[in-house]
C-alpha positions, 0 to 999 in steps of 0.5 A, spaced: 434 029 921 437 027 915 443 031 913 445 033 906 451 036 903 453 038 896 457 041 892 458 041 884 466 042 881 468 045 873 473 046 870 473 052 867 467 057 868 462 055 864 466 048 863 465 041 865 462 040 871 460 034 876 455 034 883 455 031 888 450 030 894 451 026 901 445 024 904 446 021 912 440 019 914 439 015 921 439 008 917 444 010 911 449 014 909 448 015 901 453 018 895 450 020 889 455 024 883 452 027 877 457 028 871 453 036 868 453 039 862 458 044 862 456 050 866 459 055 870 461 054 877 454 058 881 449 054 875 453 047 877 452 048 884 444 050 883 444 043 879 446 040 884 442 042 889 436 040 885 439 032 884 440 032 891 432 035 893 430 029 888 435 023 891 431 026 898 425 026 895 426 018 893 428 016 899 423 019 902 426 024 906 421 028 911 425 033 915 431 035 910 437 040 913 441 042 907 449 043 908 451 049 902 458 051 902 454 056 897 452 064 900 449 065 894 444 058 895 444 059 903 441 067 901 437 065 895 433 060 898 432 063 905 430 070 902 426 066 898 429 071 892 435 071 886 439 078 885 441 075 878 435 073 874 438 067 870 438 063 877 431 064 878 427 057 874 433 054 880 430 057 886 423 056 884 425 049 882 428 048 890 422 052 893 418 047 889 421 042 895 418 045 900 412 042 899 416 034 899 418 035 906 415 037 912 421 040 914 427 043 910 433 048 912 438 050 908 444 052 912 452 055 910 458 052 912 465 053 910 468 048 905 472 045 910 465 042 914 463 040 906 469 036 905 465 029 903 460 032 898 467 036 895 471 030 895 467 026 890 465 032 886 472 034 885 473 026 884 467 026 879 469 031 874 477 028 874 473 021 872 469 026 867 475 029 864 479 023 864 475 020 859 474 026 855 481 025 853 479 018 851 475 020 846 
């Protein structure tokens, strides 16, 4: 079963955002970062989850154990509902991946257990911030 970690970083709320995905399988350890549009922190987490699911699908992952430090995302996916309607399109897109994987679980972990994805998201945001200053 592939272990998938993801995290987002934002500067401002909303503001410049980035995301990072770490996918660990028996054969590979893949890290990918993404520059995201200006988003609030919750939307950036959702956007990064969708990119994680896309990447896992491209890698032909069959069974996905997805770790997040966002309780909102874990609860929303596992209950298949959101309280805030603005997250509904993200939820619907994420749930559409249940047909892509034989098994897909989403589990909340403390931020300390999501260090690698957090580190890469922060680094990507730092690079994005530096690039903006030099424009």
